N, CA, C and O atoms as CSV, one atom per row, in Angstrom:
chain,resi,resn,atom,element,x,y,z
A,1,MET,N,N,-0.982,-6.957,35.844
A,1,MET,CA,C,-0.787,-7.085,34.237
A,1,MET,C,C,0.587,-6.678,33.957
A,1,MET,O,O,1.157,-5.711,34.462
A,2,ASN,N,N,1.052,-7.474,33.139
A,2,ASN,CA,C,2.582,-7.113,32.451
A,2,ASN,C,C,2.700,-5.825,31.678
A,2,ASN,O,O,1.859,-5.397,30.887
A,3,THR,N,N,3.794,-5.282,31.987
A,3,THR,CA,C,4.154,-4.071,31.151
A,3,THR,C,C,4.833,-4.368,29.871
A,3,THR,O,O,5.641,-5.295,29.818
A,4,ILE,N,N,4.562,-3.652,28.848
A,4,ILE,CA,C,5.051,-3.991,27.390
A,4,ILE,C,C,6.017,-2.677,27.313
A,4,ILE,O,O,5.587,-1.556,27.582
A,5,ASN,N,N,7.332,-2.920,26.929
A,5,ASN,CA,C,8.220,-1.878,26.689
A,5,ASN,C,C,8.574,-1.646,25.299
A,5,ASN,O,O,8.567,-2.586,24.504
A,6,PRO,N,N,8.859,-0.555,24.973
A,6,PRO,CA,C,9.487,-0.345,23.593
A,6,PRO,C,C,10.192,-1.414,23.025
A,6,PRO,O,O,10.713,-2.246,23.767
A,7,PRO,N,N,10.294,-1.519,21.559
A,7,PRO,CA,C,9.956,-0.776,20.512
A,7,PRO,C,C,8.552,-0.517,20.076
A,7,PRO,O,O,8.358,0.186,19.084
A,8,LEU,N,N,7.583,-1.022,20.729
A,8,LEU,CA,C,6.168,-0.861,20.347
A,8,LEU,C,C,5.754,0.626,20.804
A,8,LEU,O,O,6.071,1.185,21.854
A,9,SER,N,N,4.943,1.138,19.722
A,9,SER,CA,C,4.542,2.551,20.136
A,9,SER,C,C,3.190,2.296,20.871
A,9,SER,O,O,2.520,1.263,20.868
A,10,ASN,N,N,2.917,3.627,21.579
A,10,ASN,CA,C,1.521,3.853,22.570
A,10,ASN,C,C,0.466,3.109,21.993
A,10,ASN,O,O,-0.164,2.280,22.650
A,11,VAL,N,N,0.198,3.395,20.607
A,11,VAL,CA,C,-0.942,2.904,20.127
A,11,VAL,C,C,-0.876,1.392,19.899
A,11,VAL,O,O,-1.852,0.702,20.191
A,12,GLN,N,N,0.307,0.814,19.357
A,12,GLN,CA,C,0.391,-0.601,19.490
A,12,GLN,C,C,0.222,-1.328,20.743
A,12,GLN,O,O,-0.428,-2.373,20.763
A,13,VAL,N,N,0.768,-0.840,21.795
A,13,VAL,CA,C,0.453,-1.251,23.252
A,13,VAL,C,C,-0.954,-1.226,23.489
A,13,VAL,O,O,-1.381,-2.259,24.004
A,14,GLU,N,N,-1.847,-0.275,23.242
A,14,GLU,CA,C,-3.357,0.079,23.524
A,14,GLU,C,C,-3.963,-1.163,22.876
A,14,GLU,O,O,-4.598,-2.001,23.515
A,15,LEU,N,N,-3.686,-1.237,21.353
A,15,LEU,CA,C,-4.540,-2.225,20.684
A,15,LEU,C,C,-4.068,-3.715,20.930
A,15,LEU,O,O,-4.751,-4.684,20.598
A,16,MET,N,N,-2.745,-3.808,21.589
A,16,MET,CA,C,-2.690,-5.508,22.040
A,16,MET,C,C,-3.390,-5.546,23.149
A,16,MET,O,O,-3.962,-6.615,23.360
A,17,LYS,N,N,-3.550,-4.527,24.094
A,17,LYS,CA,C,-4.448,-4.644,25.367
A,17,LYS,C,C,-5.870,-4.891,24.712
A,17,LYS,O,O,-6.378,-5.978,24.988
A,18,ILE,N,N,-6.426,-4.233,24.069
A,18,ILE,CA,C,-7.618,-4.173,23.828
A,18,ILE,C,C,-8.164,-5.493,23.123
A,18,ILE,O,O,-9.248,-6.037,23.334
A,19,TYR,N,N,-7.057,-5.922,22.144
A,19,TYR,CA,C,-7.384,-6.997,21.217
A,19,TYR,C,C,-6.441,-8.284,21.506
A,19,TYR,O,O,-5.685,-8.860,20.723
A,20,SER,N,N,-6.710,-8.555,22.848
A,20,SER,CA,C,-5.673,-9.625,23.308
A,20,SER,C,C,-6.251,-10.913,22.804
A,20,SER,O,O,-5.474,-11.867,22.751
A,21,THR,N,N,-7.411,-11.081,22.450
A,21,THR,CA,C,-8.159,-12.336,22.066
A,21,THR,C,C,-8.684,-12.059,20.391
A,21,THR,O,O,-9.135,-11.021,19.906
A,22,ASN,N,N,-8.525,-12.921,19.967
A,22,ASN,CA,C,-8.814,-13.044,18.356
A,22,ASN,C,C,-10.215,-12.550,17.995
A,22,ASN,O,O,-11.201,-12.783,18.695
A,23,ILE,N,N,-10.235,-11.919,16.964
A,23,ILE,CA,C,-11.473,-11.491,16.306
A,23,ILE,C,C,-11.518,-11.786,14.889
A,23,ILE,O,O,-10.541,-11.942,14.158
A,24,THR,N,N,-12.913,-11.858,14.522
A,24,THR,CA,C,-13.314,-12.469,13.309
A,24,THR,C,C,-12.326,-11.566,12.100
A,24,THR,O,O,-11.599,-10.597,12.317
A,25,GLU,N,N,-12.564,-12.174,10.962
A,25,GLU,CA,C,-11.866,-11.717,9.785
A,25,GLU,C,C,-12.565,-10.165,9.390
A,25,GLU,O,O,-12.016,-9.098,9.115
A,26,ARG,N,N,-13.798,-10.486,9.478
A,26,ARG,CA,C,-15.076,-9.300,9.201
A,26,ARG,C,C,-14.618,-8.164,10.446
A,26,ARG,O,O,-14.410,-6.986,10.156
A,27,GLU,N,N,-14.509,-8.616,11.680
A,27,GLU,CA,C,-14.232,-7.455,12.762
A,27,GLU,C,C,-12.813,-6.618,12.249
A,27,GLU,O,O,-12.656,-5.400,12.159
A,28,LEU,N,N,-11.829,-7.739,11.943
A,28,LEU,CA,C,-10.494,-7.003,11.506
A,28,LEU,C,C,-10.528,-6.205,10.548
A,28,LEU,O,O,-9.809,-5.213,10.674
A,29,GLN,N,N,-11.339,-6.330,9.286
A,29,GLN,CA,C,-11.636,-5.609,8.306
A,29,GLN,C,C,-12.100,-4.377,8.508
A,29,GLN,O,O,-11.684,-3.446,7.818
A,30,GLU,N,N,-13.079,-4.186,9.536
A,30,GLU,CA,C,-13.868,-3.102,10.156
A,30,GLU,C,C,-12.936,-2.457,10.791
A,30,GLU,O,O,-12.902,-1.263,10.492
A,31,LEU,N,N,-12.107,-2.823,11.614
A,31,LEU,CA,C,-11.011,-2.048,12.332
A,31,LEU,C,C,-10.020,-1.638,11.513
A,31,LEU,O,O,-9.579,-0.540,11.854
A,32,LYS,N,N,-9.430,-2.173,10.427
A,32,LYS,CA,C,-8.465,-1.684,9.536
A,32,LYS,C,C,-9.434,-0.445,8.608
A,32,LYS,O,O,-8.925,0.592,8.183
A,33,ASN,N,N,-10.580,-0.736,8.459
A,33,ASN,CA,C,-11.314,0.432,7.872
A,33,ASN,C,C,-11.441,1.769,8.595
A,33,ASN,O,O,-11.332,2.860,8.036
A,34,LEU,N,N,-11.639,1.614,9.654
A,34,LEU,CA,C,-12.062,2.242,11.050
A,34,LEU,C,C,-10.395,3.291,11.019
A,34,LEU,O,O,-10.340,4.512,10.876
A,35,LEU,N,N,-9.502,2.572,11.156
A,35,LEU,CA,C,-8.046,3.141,11.274
A,35,LEU,C,C,-7.743,3.914,10.079
A,35,LEU,O,O,-7.149,4.991,10.118
A,36,ALA,N,N,-8.205,3.289,8.895
A,36,ALA,CA,C,-7.747,3.968,7.633
A,36,ALA,C,C,-8.513,5.414,7.332
A,36,ALA,O,O,-7.968,6.271,6.636
A,37,GLN,N,N,-9.777,5.596,7.900
A,37,GLN,CA,C,-10.790,6.480,7.786
A,37,GLN,C,C,-9.945,7.469,8.835
A,37,GLN,O,O,-9.450,8.497,8.371
A,38,PHE,N,N,-9.794,7.176,10.152
A,38,PHE,CA,C,-8.903,8.021,11.061
A,38,PHE,C,C,-7.778,8.729,10.374
A,38,PHE,O,O,-7.749,9.959,10.361
A,39,TYR,N,N,-6.815,7.979,9.779
A,39,TYR,CA,C,-5.802,8.667,9.409
A,39,TYR,C,C,-5.857,9.257,7.918
A,39,TYR,O,O,-4.846,9.759,7.425
A,40,ALA,N,N,-6.869,9.195,7.331
A,40,ALA,CA,C,-7.154,9.839,6.147
A,40,ALA,C,C,-7.766,11.210,6.594
A,40,ALA,O,O,-7.435,12.265,6.054
A,41,LYS,N,N,-8.838,11.118,7.786
A,41,LYS,CA,C,-9.120,12.318,8.135
A,41,LYS,C,C,-8.046,13.333,8.591
A,41,LYS,O,O,-7.928,14.485,8.173
A,42,LYS,N,N,-7.262,12.694,9.546
A,42,LYS,CA,C,-5.847,13.392,10.072
A,42,LYS,C,C,-5.219,14.027,8.862
A,42,LYS,O,O,-5.044,15.245,8.884
A,43,SER,N,N,-4.828,13.262,7.712
A,43,SER,CA,C,-4.151,13.882,6.584
A,43,SER,C,C,-4.850,15.128,5.865
A,43,SER,O,O,-4.328,16.195,5.543
A,44,ILE,N,N,-6.093,14.731,5.711
A,44,ILE,CA,C,-6.914,15.981,5.168
A,44,ILE,C,C,-6.773,17.255,6.137
A,44,ILE,O,O,-6.533,18.383,5.707
A,45,GLU,N,N,-6.944,16.953,7.457
A,45,GLU,CA,C,-6.841,18.314,8.149
A,45,GLU,C,C,-5.587,18.869,8.152
A,45,GLU,O,O,-5.507,20.083,7.958
A,46,ASN,N,N,-4.525,18.183,8.344
A,46,ASN,CA,C,-2.973,18.680,8.035
A,46,ASN,C,C,-2.934,19.424,6.740
A,46,ASN,O,O,-2.563,20.595,6.665
A,47,ALA,N,N,-3.322,18.721,5.744
A,47,ALA,CA,C,-3.395,19.511,4.247
A,47,ALA,C,C,-4.152,20.714,4.309
A,47,ALA,O,O,-3.716,21.663,3.658
A,48,ASN,N,N,-5.259,20.871,5.000
A,48,ASN,CA,C,-5.827,21.961,5.033
A,48,ASN,C,C,-5.283,22.982,5.866
A,48,ASN,O,O,-5.526,24.128,5.488
A,49,GLU,N,N,-4.584,22.852,6.941
A,49,GLU,CA,C,-3.752,23.546,7.712
A,49,GLU,C,C,-2.559,24.218,6.975
A,49,GLU,O,O,-2.276,25.416,7.000
A,50,VAL,N,N,-1.922,23.235,6.324
A,50,VAL,CA,C,-1.062,23.760,5.414
A,50,VAL,C,C,-1.534,24.934,4.285
A,50,VAL,O,O,-0.889,25.976,4.171
A,51,TRP,N,N,-2.624,24.673,3.540
A,51,TRP,CA,C,-3.264,25.517,2.607
A,51,TRP,C,C,-3.582,26.601,3.273
A,51,TRP,O,O,-3.359,27.650,2.669
A,52,LYS,N,N,-4.084,26.694,4.446
A,52,LYS,CA,C,-4.605,28.000,5.259
A,52,LYS,C,C,-3.352,28.679,5.501
A,52,LYS,O,O,-3.245,29.815,5.039
A,53,THR,N,N,-2.291,28.134,6.209
A,53,THR,CA,C,-0.939,28.834,6.686
A,53,THR,C,C,-0.308,29.564,5.424
A,53,THR,O,O,0.065,30.737,5.417
A,54,ASN,N,N,-0.249,28.649,4.327
A,54,ASN,CA,C,0.423,29.523,2.947
A,54,ASN,C,C,-0.352,30.079,2.350
A,54,ASN,O,O,0.180,30.569,1.354
A,55,ASN,N,N,-1.999,30.413,2.446
A,55,ASN,CA,C,-2.633,31.024,1.713
A,55,ASN,C,C,-2.910,30.491,0.304
A,55,ASN,O,O,-3.241,31.242,-0.614
A,56,PHE,N,N,-2.757,29.124,0.162
A,56,PHE,CA,C,-2.886,28.401,-1.232
A,56,PHE,C,C,-4.460,28.629,-1.466
A,56,PHE,O,O,-5.324,28.776,-0.603
A,57,THR,N,N,-4.614,28.619,-2.994
A,57,THR,CA,C,-5.903,28.900,-3.455
A,57,THR,C,C,-6.074,27.586,-4.552
A,57,THR,O,O,-5.168,26.825,-4.892
A,58,ASN,N,N,-7.259,27.556,-4.924
A,58,ASN,CA,C,-7.287,26.623,-6.143
A,58,ASN,C,C,-6.637,27.058,-7.367
A,58,ASN,O,O,-6.330,26.237,-8.231
A,59,GLU,N,N,-6.394,28.386,-7.501
A,59,GLU,CA,C,-5.433,28.817,-8.563
A,59,GLU,C,C,-3.871,28.301,-8.457
A,59,GLU,O,O,-3.089,28.081,-9.382
A,60,THR,N,N,-3.673,28.182,-7.094
A,60,THR,CA,C,-2.325,27.906,-6.868
A,60,THR,C,C,-2.218,26.169,-7.428
A,60,THR,O,O,-1.348,25.728,-8.179
A,61,MET,N,N,-3.209,25.495,-6.901
A,61,MET,CA,C,-3.176,24.009,-7.366
A,61,MET,C,C,-2.920,24.102,-9.051
A,61,MET,O,O,-1.879,23.814,-9.643
A,62,ASP,N,N,-4.104,24.558,-9.589
A,62,ASP,CA,C,-4.044,24.837,-11.031
A,62,ASP,C,C,-2.555,25.132,-11.553
A,62,ASP,O,O,-2.045,24.462,-12.450
A,63,SER,N,N,-2.010,26.026,-11.013
A,63,SER,CA,C,-0.493,26.434,-11.403
A,63,SER,C,C,0.181,25.354,-11.252
A,63,SER,O,O,0.850,24.896,-12.178
A,64,TRP,N,N,0.113,24.819,-10.138
A,64,TRP,CA,C,1.065,23.384,-10.027
A,64,TRP,C,C,0.712,22.411,-10.956
A,64,TRP,O,O,1.601,21.665,-11.366
A,65,LEU,N,N,-0.284,22.301,-11.309
A,65,LEU,CA,C,-0.764,21.132,-12.201
A,65,LEU,C,C,-0.370,21.441,-13.597
A,65,LEU,O,O,-0.209,20.559,-14.441
A,66,ASN,N,N,-0.237,22.541,-13.798
A,66,ASN,CA,C,0.136,23.039,-15.283
A,66,ASN,C,C,1.610,23.403,-15.559
A,66,ASN,O,O,2.038,23.845,-16.625
A,67,GLU,N,N,2.398,23.127,-14.323
A,67,GLU,CA,C,3.755,23.332,-14.511
A,67,GLU,C,C,4.334,22.202,-15.304
A,67,GLU,O,O,3.859,21.066,-15.318
A,68,LYS,N,N,5.443,22.614,-15.995
A,68,LYS,CA,C,6.008,21.594,-17.153
A,68,LYS,C,C,7.475,21.101,-16.131
A,68,LYS,O,O,8.204,21.842,-15.471
A,69,SER,N,N,7.532,19.970,-16.262
A,69,SER,CA,C,8.866,19.289,-15.449
A,69,SER,C,C,10.033,19.693,-15.861
A,69,SER,O,O,11.058,19.258,-15.336
């Protein structure tokens, strides 16, 4: 098997290996949705960690939302 070198990321290389054949448009949409859900979950987890680390509360958010520019 040929080795693929940068500038591709590790995830790009793995996806190229897995999907070296064509998939249907429906399968492609399912894959896109799966990846979007994965990154949305990661974003929420990271935001929750920031909130926990900084002891943010709902009151903190309310205060931010009511700040005048």
